[in-house]
C-alpha positions, 0 to 999 in steps of 0.5 A: 066062099059063100057068107052063111046067114045067122040064124040065132035071133037070140044073139041077133038081138043081144048084139043089136043092144050091144051095139046101141049100148055103145053108140048111146054110151059115146053120145052120152058121154058127149053131150055135158060139153055141149051144157057148156055156154062157150066152147073151148079148144079141149071141148072141140077136141073132145067133141071131135074124137066123140064124133070119130068114135061116134061115126066107127060105131054107127059104121060097125052097126050099119054093117052089121044090120045090112049083112046079118039081118037085113040081106037074109030076110030080103033074099029069102022074100016073104012076109017080113020083106016089106018091113024090112025094106022100109027098116033098111031104107029108114037106116040108110036115110038115118046115115045120110042126116049123121053124115050131113050133120058131120060134114057141115061147114062149122064142124071143123070149128064149132066154135065159130059159131057155137050156139048154131052148132050146140042147137044142131048137136043136140037135135042131132042127139035126140034124132038119133036116139028117138031113131035107135029106139024106134029101129031097136023095136022093128029089128027086134019084130022081125027077128020075132023076139019080144019087140020094145022102143026101151033103151037104156038110156032116156031119150033126150027132151029138147032144154026147157029154156035157152040153158041146157041141162044134161038131166033132161037130155 
């Protein structure tokens, strides 16, 4: 039995938005945990749960993109192929960056060096949100759907000083 490629670009675009919305919700919910100057066991457990959920959501999203968007466009060839290959490579690179982040030694105990963990987690959140915005625009262009970087939550900005204020993230 062969896989039937989906052709309804509007539903594919809506599914992109749904995946990204769920990813952003988990990330946004975890950011206040990083606002704390020092962590606790409860914070560590909550962060671990958020990382596991993010990993699951990112894997689901990657599978969807590779199966329902990249594979059909690459197999068809044509003018969209170069853009598709670029987006696929960026997706793979972003996934590897996230895997590297969660594999770093202090993830098992983020409080062993809280400041370093906090800084790297905030940097990963900014990187991931920027990647999702760029990817959303690129995928929508591939599908021939209105392309925009607009996503429901704002991109995080670096903290203005040593204190992390979630209102600026």
